[in-house]
C-alpha positions as a Python dict, from the first residue, in 0.01 Angstrom:
ca = {
    (1, 'M'): (0, 0, 0),
    (2, 'F'): (221, -239, -194),
    (3, 'L'): (-62, -307, -441),
    (4, 'Q'): (-114, 65, -497),
    (5, 'S'): (258, 113, -561),
    (6, 'T'): (258, -175, -810),
    (7, 'Y'): (-49, -34, -983),
    (8, 'V'): (114, 307, -1018),
    (9, 'K'): (433, 152, -1161),
    (10, 'N'): (234, -51, -1413),
    (11, 'A'): (34, 256, -1513),
    (12, 'I'): (351, 457, -1568),
    (13, 'F'): (504, 169, -1765),
    (14, 'F'): (205, 141, -1999),
    (15, 'L'): (189, 519, -2037),
    (16, 'L'): (553, 530, -2144),
    (17, 'L'): (495, 236, -2377),
    (18, 'F'): (202, 418, -2536),
    (19, 'I'): (408, 736, -2583),
    (20, 'L'): (696, 543, -2739),
    (21, 'S'): (464, 348, -2969),
    (22, 'S'): (291, 670, -3074),
    (23, 'K'): (625, 810, -3177),
    (24, 'A'): (717, 488, -3355),
    (25, 'I'): (425, 509, -3597),
    (26, 'S'): (548, 845, -3727),
    (27, 'K'): (791, 791, -4014),
    (28, 'E'): (1003, 1016, -4230),
    (29, 'Y'): (969, 990, -4609),
    (30, 'T'): (1146, 1148, -4902),
    (31, 'L'): (941, 1281, -5191),
    (32, 'N'): (1054, 1000, -5422),
    (33, 'E'): (964, 735, -5162),
    (34, 'L'): (609, 869, -5136),
    (35, 'I'): (573, 887, -5514),
    (36, 'T'): (688, 525, -5549),
    (37, 'I'): (442, 408, -5281),
    (38, 'A'): (153, 601, -5434),
    (39, 'L'): (215, 472, -5787),
    (40, 'K'): (225, 117, -5658),
    (41, 'N'): (-112, 139, -5479),
    (42, 'N'): (-312, 370, -5706),
    (43, 'K'): (-628, 209, -5845),
    (44, 'E'): (-657, 442, -6144),
    (45, 'I'): (-312, 336, -6261),
    (46, 'M'): (-408, -28, -6212),
    (47, 'S'): (-714, 33, -6429),
    (48, 'L'): (-503, 197, -6701),
    (49, 'R'): (-264, -97, -6693),
    (50, 'E'): (-557, -325, -6772),
    (51, 'D'): (-636, -97, -7066),
    (52, 'K'): (-283, -154, -7188),
    (53, 'E'): (-331, -531, -7153),
    (54, 'Y'): (-646, -503, -7362),
    (55, 'Y'): (-458, -328, -7643),
    (56, 'R'): (-172, -574, -7610),
    (57, 'G'): (-425, -850, -7673),
    (58, 'K'): (-542, -659, -7982),
    (59, 'Y'): (-183, -645, -8104),
    (60, 'I'): (-134, -1020, -8050),
    (61, 'E'): (-454, -1085, -8245),
    (62, 'A'): (-344, -860, -8534),
    (63, 'S'): (6, -1012, -8538),
    (64, 'A'): (-138, -1363, -8551),
    (65, 'A'): (-349, -1265, -8852),
    (66, 'Y'): (-38, -1120, -9018),
    (67, 'Y'): (213, -1398, -8951),
    (68, 'L'): (7, -1716, -8907),
    (69, 'P'): (-223, -1901, -9149),
    (70, 'Y'): (-592, -1934, -9090),
    (71, 'V'): (-662, -2300, -9007),
    (72, 'N'): (-999, -2463, -8953),
    (73, 'A'): (-1019, -2830, -8848),
    (74, 'D'): (-1327, -3046, -8788),
    (75, 'I'): (-1319, -3402, -8657),
    (76, 'M'): (-1607, -3639, -8589),
    (77, 'A'): (-1623, -3992, -8452),
    (78, 'G'): (-1925, -4214, -8390),
    (79, 'G'): (-2151, -4485, -8518),
    (80, 'P'): (-2322, -4707, -8616),
    (81, 'V'): (-2232, -4707, -8983),
    (82, 'A'): (-2397, -4884, -9278),
    (83, 'N'): (-2385, -5267, -9287),
    (84, 'H'): (-2099, -5382, -9510),
    (85, 'K'): (-2298, -5698, -9612),
    (86, 'K'): (-2568, -5494, -9782),
    (87, 'E'): (-2571, -5556, -10156),
    (88, 'V'): (-2594, -5258, -10386),
    (89, 'N'): (-2847, -5333, -10659),
    (90, 'R'): (-3020, -4994, -10712),
    (91, 'V'): (-2901, -4638, -10780),
    (92, 'T'): (-3057, -4520, -10454),
    (93, 'D'): (-2873, -4794, -10267),
    (94, 'A'): (-2549, -4688, -10428),
    (95, 'S'): (-2600, -4324, -10327),
    (96, 'N'): (-2731, -4394, -9977),
    (97, 'F'): (-2522, -4701, -9900),
    (98, 'G'): (-2815, -4908, -9797),
    (99, 'Y'): (-2976, -4892, -9458),
    (100, 'M'): (-2812, -4799, -9127),
    (101, 'G'): (-2801, -5146, -8984),
    (102, 'I'): (-2693, -5221, -8633),
    (103, 'D'): (-2648, -5599, -8652),
    (104, 'N'): (-2275, -5545, -8712),
    (105, 'A'): (-2229, -5199, -8562),
    (106, 'G'): (-1909, -5021, -8655),
    (107, 'Y'): (-1742, -4683, -8602),
    (108, 'L'): (-1662, -4385, -8822),
    (109, 'I'): (-1387, -4125, -8791),
    (110, 'R'): (-1401, -3827, -9022),
    (111, 'S'): (-1199, -3504, -9039),
    (112, 'N'): (-1181, -3196, -9258),
    (113, 'V'): (-890, -2947, -9241),
    (114, 'E'): (-879, -2618, -9432),
    (115, 'F'): (-603, -2356, -9425),
    (116, 'L'): (-546, -2018, -9584),
    (117, 'Y'): (-226, -1815, -9571),
    (118, 'P'): (-235, -1460, -9707),
    (119, 'I'): (80, -1381, -9903),
    (120, 'Y'): (-13, -1031, -10027),
    (121, 'T'): (-296, -810, -9903),
    (122, 'F'): (-177, -473, -10039),
    (123, 'G'): (-73, -367, -9686),
    (124, 'K'): (-407, -423, -9514),
    (125, 'L'): (-292, -675, -9253),
    (126, 'G'): (38, -494, -9196),
    (127, 'S'): (-143, -164, -9135),
    (128, 'I'): (-379, -326, -8888),
    (129, 'R'): (-87, -486, -8702),
    (130, 'D'): (106, -156, -8682),
    (131, 'A'): (-209, 27, -8571),
    (132, 'A'): (-253, -220, -8286),
    (133, 'S'): (111, -170, -8184),
    (134, 'L'): (58, 206, -8167),
    (135, 'G'): (-251, 143, -7956),
    (136, 'V'): (-32, -29, -7697),
    (137, 'E'): (210, 266, -7698),
    (138, 'S'): (-79, 509, -7656),
    (139, 'A'): (-207, 312, -7356),
    (140, 'E'): (143, 317, -7204),
    (141, 'A'): (160, 696, -7248),
    (142, 'N'): (-176, 730, -7070),
    (143, 'I'): (-33, 535, -6775),
    (144, 'K'): (271, 764, -6758),
    (145, 'A'): (51, 1073, -6782),
    (146, 'K'): (-154, 955, -6484),
    (147, 'E'): (165, 871, -6292),
    (148, 'L'): (295, 1222, -6354),
    (149, 'E'): (-36, 1374, -6242),
    (150, 'I'): (-17, 1180, -5914),
    (151, 'A'): (351, 1268, -5867),
    (152, 'I'): (266, 1639, -5896),
    (153, 'Q'): (-18, 1604, -5644),
    (154, 'I'): (219, 1435, -5399),
    (155, 'A'): (487, 1702, -5452),
    (156, 'Q'): (232, 1977, -5384),
    (157, 'A'): (121, 1806, -5061),
    (158, 'Y'): (478, 1715, -4958),
    (159, 'Y'): (610, 2068, -4989),
    (160, 'G'): (278, 2196, -4853),
    (161, 'I'): (361, 2021, -4524),
    (162, 'I'): (695, 2202, -4516),
    (163, 'L'): (523, 2533, -4602),
    (164, 'Y'): (267, 2500, -4321),
    (165, 'S'): (543, 2402, -4078),
    (166, 'N'): (749, 2708, -4173),
    (167, 'I'): (448, 2940, -4144),
    (168, 'L'): (371, 2785, -3806),
    (169, 'S'): (726, 2865, -3695),
    (170, 'V'): (680, 3228, -3803),
    (171, 'L'): (351, 3253, -3611),
    (172, 'K'): (498, 3083, -3305),
    (173, 'D'): (781, 3336, -3307),
    (174, 'G'): (525, 3614, -3321),
    (175, 'E'): (334, 3449, -3037),
    (176, 'R'): (650, 3440, -2826),
    (177, 'R'): (728, 3804, -2893),
    (178, 'L'): (369, 3904, -2823),
    (179, 'K'): (373, 3718, -2491),
    (180, 'E'): (695, 3892, -2393),
    (181, 'A'): (543, 4228, -2486),
    (182, 'R'): (230, 4157, -2283),
    (183, 'D'): (435, 4055, -1978),
    (184, 'K'): (637, 4376, -2010),
    (185, 'L'): (319, 4580, -2053),
    (186, 'K'): (169, 4437, -1734),
    (187, 'E'): (495, 4506, -1553),
    (188, 'L'): (491, 4869, -1668),
    (189, 'L'): (125, 4906, -1571),
    (190, 'E'): (192, 4769, -1223),
    (191, 'K'): (488, 5003, -1175),
    (192, 'E'): (302, 5287, -1346),
    (193, 'E'): (600, 5346, -1570),
    (194, 'G'): (624, 5422, -1939),
    (195, 'N'): (366, 5560, -2179),
    (196, 'V'): (120, 5267, -2148),
    (197, 'T'): (-245, 5228, -2046),
    (198, 'E'): (-505, 4956, -2004),
    (199, 'K'): (-609, 5033, -2361),
    (200, 'D'): (-271, 4906, -2481),
    (201, 'L'): (-334, 4578, -2299),
    (202, 'Y'): (-665, 4538, -2480),
    (203, 'K'): (-493, 4595, -2814),
    (204, 'L'): (-237, 4325, -2738),
    (205, 'D'): (-507, 4081, -2626),
    (206, 'Y'): (-709, 4143, -2942),
    (207, 'Y'): (-408, 4087, -3166),
    (208, 'S'): (-323, 3775, -2963),
    (209, 'S'): (-668, 3632, -3036),
    (210, 'E'): (-616, 3694, -3408),
    (211, 'L'): (-275, 3532, -3391),
    (212, 'Y'): (-410, 3225, -3209),
    (213, 'F'): (-679, 3194, -3475),
    (214, 'K'): (-416, 3200, -3751),
    (215, 'I'): (-209, 2942, -3564),
    (216, 'A'): (-515, 2715, -3535),
    (217, 'E'): (-593, 2759, -3906),
    (218, 'T'): (-234, 2677, -3999),
    (219, 'K'): (-237, 2364, -3783),
    (220, 'K'): (-565, 2261, -3944),
    (221, 'G'): (-416, 2311, -4292),
    (222, 'L'): (-111, 2108, -4191),
    (223, 'E'): (-322, 1816, -4069),
    (224, 'I'): (-546, 1823, -4379),
    (225, 'T'): (-241, 1821, -4606),
    (226, 'K'): (-89, 1528, -4418),
    (227, 'S'): (-421, 1339, -4431),
    (228, 'S'): (-457, 1396, -4807),
    (229, 'L'): (-100, 1275, -4862),
    (230, 'K'): (-164, 964, -4653),
    (231, 'T'): (-481, 896, -4853),
    (232, 'I'): (-309, 933, -5191),
    (233, 'C'): (-22, 707, -5084),
    (234, 'G'): (-236, 457, -4892),
    (235, 'I'): (-23, 499, -4577),
    (236, 'Q'): (-161, 454, -4226),
    (237, 'D'): (137, 593, -4032),
    (238, 'D'): (187, 963, -3969),
    (239, 'I'): (401, 1122, -4238),
    (240, 'E'): (702, 1338, -4163),
    (241, 'T'): (904, 1495, -4445),
    (242, 'S'): (1275, 1422, -4458),
    (243, 'E'): (1324, 1778, -4585),
    (244, 'N'): (1241, 2083, -4375),
    (245, 'S'): (1331, 2368, -4607),
    (246, 'L'): (1182, 2507, -4926),
    (247, 'E'): (1509, 2662, -5039),
    (248, 'M'): (1586, 2589, -5402),
    (249, 'E'): (1918, 2502, -5558),
    (250, 'Q'): (2078, 2784, -5750),
    (251, 'S'): (2022, 2724, -6120),
    (252, 'S'): (2043, 2917, -6442),
    (253, 'E'): (1748, 3113, -6572),
    (254, 'I'): (1471, 2917, -6739),
    (255, 'N'): (1487, 2914, -7118),
    (256, 'L'): (1116, 2937, -7204),
    (257, 'A'): (1153, 2838, -7570),
    (258, 'E'): (1348, 2527, -7472),
    (259, 'Y'): (1092, 2430, -7209),
    (260, 'I'): (807, 2471, -7458),
    (261, 'A'): (983, 2257, -7719),
    (262, 'K'): (1074, 1987, -7465),
    (263, 'S'): (721, 1984, -7319),
    (264, 'K'): (565, 1936, -7662),
    (265, 'E'): (807, 1653, -7725),
    (266, 'N'): (791, 1477, -7387),
    (267, 'R'): (440, 1537, -7253),
    (268, 'N'): (275, 1196, -7222),
    (269, 'E'): (-66, 1337, -7316),
    (270, 'V'): (84, 1446, -7648),
    (271, 'K'): (248, 1107, -7699),
    (272, 'A'): (-80, 927, -7626),
    (273, 'I'): (-291, 1129, -7867),
    (274, 'R'): (-17, 1128, -8132),
    (275, 'N'): (13, 749, -8125),
    (276, 'L'): (-364, 715, -8133),
    (277, 'K'): (-379, 948, -8434),
    (278, 'K'): (-112, 745, -8617),
    (279, 'S'): (-302, 427, -8534),
    (280, 'L'): (-622, 568, -8682),
    (281, 'E'): (-429, 686, -8989),
    (282, 'L'): (-308, 330, -9051),
    (283, 'L'): (-660, 193, -9006),
    (284, 'A'): (-787, 451, -9256),
    (285, 'K'): (-521, 335, -9506),
    (286, 'A'): (-618, -27, -9451),
    (287, 'Q'): (-983, 58, -9511),
    (288, 'K'): (-894, 247, -9828),
    (289, 'R'): (-720, -65, -9961),
    (290, 'A'): (-1015, -286, -9880),
    (291, 'Y'): (-1127, -254, -10244),
    (292, 'L'): (-823, -459, -10351),
    (293, 'P'): (-817, -840, -10335),
    (294, 'D'): (-624, -1062, -10096),
    (295, 'I'): (-379, -1305, -10259),
    (296, 'F'): (-339, -1626, -10062),
    (297, 'I'): (-223, -1985, -10063),
    (298, 'G'): (-503, -2217, -9967),
    (299, 'G'): (-556, -2584, -9929),
    (300, 'G'): (-739, -2860, -9751),
    (301, 'L'): (-728, -3218, -9635),
    (302, 'K'): (-1019, -3462, -9604),
    (303, 'F'): (-1004, -3796, -9430),
    (304, 'S'): (-1257, -4063, -9338),
    (305, 'H'): (-1216, -4411, -9194),
    (306, 'S'): (-1454, -4686, -9086),
    (307, 'N'): (-1396, -5047, -8980),
    (308, 'F'): (-1665, -5139, -9237),
    (309, 'D'): (-1500, -5141, -9576),
    (310, 'F'): (-1718, -5180, -9888),
    (311, 'D'): (-1420, -5234, -10117),
    (312, 'E'): (-1605, -5071, -10403),
    (313, 'T'): (-1446, -5113, -10744),
    (314, 'N'): (-1714, -4934, -10944),
    (315, 'P'): (-1572, -4594, -11054),
    (316, 'W'): (-1922, -4443, -11044),
    (317, 'I'): (-1973, -4519, -10678),
    (318, 'R'): (-1800, -4307, -10408),
    (319, 'D'): (-1713, -4462, -10073),
    (320, 'D'): (-1812, -4192, -9820),
    (321, 'F'): (-1673, -4391, -9528),
    (322, 'N'): (-1315, -4456, -9633),
    (323, 'Y'): (-1118, -4195, -9823),
    (324, 'F'): (-817, -3965, -9797),
    (325, 'G'): (-734, -3660, -10012),
    (326, 'F'): (-568, -3319, -10000),
    (327, 'A'): (-510, -3021, -10232),
    (328, 'I'): (-317, -2690, -10232),
    (329, 'G'): (-333, -2390, -10460),
    (330, 'L'): (-303, -2015, -10516),
    (331, 'G'): (-611, -1799, -10490),
    (332, 'A'): (-754, -1447, -10465),
    (333, 'R'): (-1044, -1324, -10255),
    (334, 'I'): (-1235, -998, -10268),
    (335, 'N'): (-1551, -871, -10101),
    (336, 'L'): (-1770, -682, -10347),
    (337, 'E'): (-1975, -490, -10088),
    (338, 'I'): (-1855, -155, -10226),
    (339, 'G'): (-2110, 61, -10043),
    (340, 'I'): (-2021, -81, -9702),
    (341, 'K'): (-1649, -41, -9773),
    (342, 'Y'): (-1696, 319, -9882),
    (343, 'G'): (-1892, 400, -9565),
    (344, 'R'): (-1623, 248, -9347),
    (345, 'E'): (-1355, 440, -9537),
    (346, 'I'): (-1532, 770, -9463),
    (347, 'Q'): (-1571, 679, -9094),
    (348, 'S'): (-1208, 580, -9045),
    (349, 'Y'): (-1076, 892, -9217),
    (350, 'A'): (-1306, 1115, -9011),
    (351, 'Q'): (-1172, 957, -8690),
    (352, 'F'): (-816, 1020, -8807),
    (353, 'M'): (-886, 1387, -8884),
    (354, 'K'): (-1062, 1429, -8549),
    (355, 'Y'): (-746, 1332, -8362),
    (356, 'Q'): (-534, 1537, -8600),
    (357, 'Y'): (-721, 1848, -8485),
    (358, 'L'): (-712, 1732, -8122),
    (359, 'E'): (-334, 1694, -8141),
    (360, 'E'): (-295, 2047, -8275),
    (361, 'A'): (-525, 2182, -8001),
    (362, 'L'): (-332, 1991, -7734),
    (363, 'L'): (3, 2125, -7854),
    (364, 'N'): (-135, 2479, -7831),
    (365, 'A'): (-265, 2403, -7480),
    (366, 'V'): (76, 2266, -7375),
    (367, 'E'): (248, 2581, -7495),
    (368, 'L'): (-5, 2801, -7317),
    (369, 'Q'): (28, 2603, -6993),
    (370, 'T'): (408, 2616, -7009),
    (371, 'R'): (400, 2994, -7057),
    (372, 'K'): (156, 3031, -6767),
    (373, 'L'): (374, 2820, -6534),
    (374, 'Y'): (677, 3022, -6639),
    (375, 'E'): (504, 3355, -6568),
    (376, 'E'): (381, 3225, -6232),
    (377, 'Y'): (734, 3113, -6151),
    (378, 'L'): (873, 3459, -6231),
    (379, 'E'): (598, 3623, -6024),
    (380, 'A'): (672, 3395, -5727),
    (381, 'K'): (1045, 3460, -5763),
    (382, 'N'): (989, 3837, -5766),
    (383, 'N'): (762, 3812, -5460),
    (384, 'F'): (1017, 3599, -5278),
    (385, 'E'): (1298, 3846, -5340),
    (386, 'T'): (1076, 4141, -5245),
    (387, 'Y'): (944, 3994, -4923),
    (388, 'S'): (1285, 3855, -4826),
    (389, 'R'): (1402, 4217, -4814),
    (390, 'G'): (1078, 4314, -4646),
    (391, 'E'): (1122, 4046, -4379),
    (392, 'K'): (1471, 4171, -4296),
    (393, 'A'): (1343, 4528, -4269),
    (394, 'A'): (1044, 4419, -4059),
    (395, 'K'): (1272, 4223, -3826),
    (396, 'K'): (1488, 4530, -3768),
    (397, 'W'): (1175, 4738, -3716),
    (398, 'L'): (1040, 4483, -3467),
    (399, 'T'): (1372, 4467, -3282),
    (400, 'T'): (1376, 4847, -3247),
    (401, 'E'): (1016, 4861, -3128),
    (402, 'T'): (1078, 4579, -2879),
    (403, 'M'): (1382, 4752, -2734),
    (404, 'N'): (1195, 5081, -2698),
    (405, 'Y'): (900, 4897, -2547),
    (406, 'N'): (1118, 4722, -2292),
    (407, 'I'): (1247, 5053, -2162),
    (408, 'G'): (903, 5213, -2166),
    (409, 'L'): (961, 5447, -2463),
    (410, 'G'): (772, 5257, -2733),
    (411, 'D'): (401, 5257, -2807),
    (412, 'T'): (177, 4952, -2848),
    (413, 'K'): (59, 5046, -3197),
    (414, 'G'): (415, 5055, -3332),
    (415, 'L'): (494, 4723, -3170),
    (416, 'I'): (182, 4555, -3311),
    (417, 'D'): (239, 4703, -3657),
    (418, 'S'): (597, 4574, -3661),
    (419, 'L'): (481, 4231, -3543),
    (420, 'V'): (216, 4217, -3817),
    (421, 'A'): (468, 4328, -4081),
    (422, 'Y'): (724, 4072, -3966),
    (423, 'A'): (474, 3784, -3961),
    (424, 'Q'): (310, 3881, -4291),
    (425, 'S'): (639, 3922, -4477),
    (426, 'G'): (761, 3586, -4343),
    (427, 'I'): (440, 3410, -4448),
    (428, 'I'): (437, 3561, -4799),
    (429, 'K'): (809, 3489, -4841),
    (430, 'N'): (754, 3121, -4758),
    (431, 'K'): (443, 3101, -4976),
    (432, 'S'): (635, 3257, -5268),
    (433, 'L'): (920, 3013, -5218),
    (434, 'Y'): (668, 2726, -5222),
    (435, 'D'): (515, 2856, -5546),
    (436, 'M'): (860, 2889, -5703),
    (437, 'K'): (952, 2533, -5610),
    (438, 'I'): (625, 2380, -5731),
    (439, 'K'): (612, 2573, -6060),
    (440, 'K'): (975, 2486, -6139),
    (441, 'L'): (916, 2123, -6044),
    (442, 'I'): (612, 2096, -6271),
    (443, 'L'): (802, 2259, -6557),
    (444, 'D'): (1085, 2011, -6510),
    (445, 'Y'): (846, 1717, -6495),
    (446, 'Y'): (660, 1822, -6810),
    (447, 'S'): (979, 1890, -7005),
    (448, 'G'): (1130, 1555, -6907),
    (449, 'R'): (1418, 1707, -6705),
    (450, 'I'): (1306, 1511, -6397),
    (451, 'K'): (1195, 1149, -6424),
    (452, 'I'): (934, 987, -6203),
    (453, 'P'): (1092, 733, -5965),
    (454, 'K'): (983, 372, -6001),
}
């Protein structure tokens, strides 16, 4: 008996522990917290950051070509070298330095250093450097565009959770009222009072089945939305929103012209393609100037040393094993492959014009999208105001029908119709409020009024 009592206590203890731990893994998050978590873990953003690193490397390469001289250095060491005791008595001996003897093996160290520093290239190197810098800025804009896309997805899911919860509350209220009506109907049937029949009970049961189906669908939508949000953010715990209302702050009317102008200025997609276009324009200019020469300062240093010294005094014989010399001068260099340069000039200009047209098309698309979001916002706002009034009217209607039903004067059809109207108006009101909030939020994000949290 004692063992059974101990077993029951342990079972209750572990059951309570499980319930408490289950509640512990559910955590409340703000919208900005979820956005920050998602941006930190997103693989697409990580990939785009590597793209930026690639273009940063291109910029470093172009800057090095612009600021630093080109230097090439060769060094060689080894042996054996020619025997220093060999007498030179023929022209061939003088030019070949005898035979490569190994009876007195020695070493040889030889180096050759060349450098070239461009001092004027008619803007070619500067254009390439600036083009690379714009490439980095374009890559950064692509990262921000992806971050904004993810932030909008999270906002839609975040407020979607609140929407489903609010709709569920409306349906639960309808379920409660329907249950009360059914209990009253059964009471009236048992007492044979009021204007009710078994047919009315069937109507209530049918509507109840529809209501339970809608509740199940809403719960399913709520769980799917939570799961999608957890997947985007890479969170294992259950997510609860710190907000529970879709009500918006009172603000002035949206100035469409201002939003269009700000969106064209601040949209990261526009910034990315604009910087890329400017980069290609600079490359096209550099290619156009490729017909002009490069002015440079050039020079070199040659050095050779061996422990075998011939000590030649004949001015017609060069000692290839021991010497030191350097020179510096001003020069010009030009590549005369005109056909290749012309072909590259056409290609680079065509790429520039391609993105010129793409920028114009994108600006038109931004304006169209902004107008569409604005019209959808106004539509949602109108629906919200309409169905807010409708919900109040439906609630009064439902209250009247319920009171009449409770005293046996109402009919089932009127009660069901008022319940349907009340539930439908509440659902559409909440859905319209959600649409208003999301459309306004997207407009604010695109126009730069709201910044993405880091």
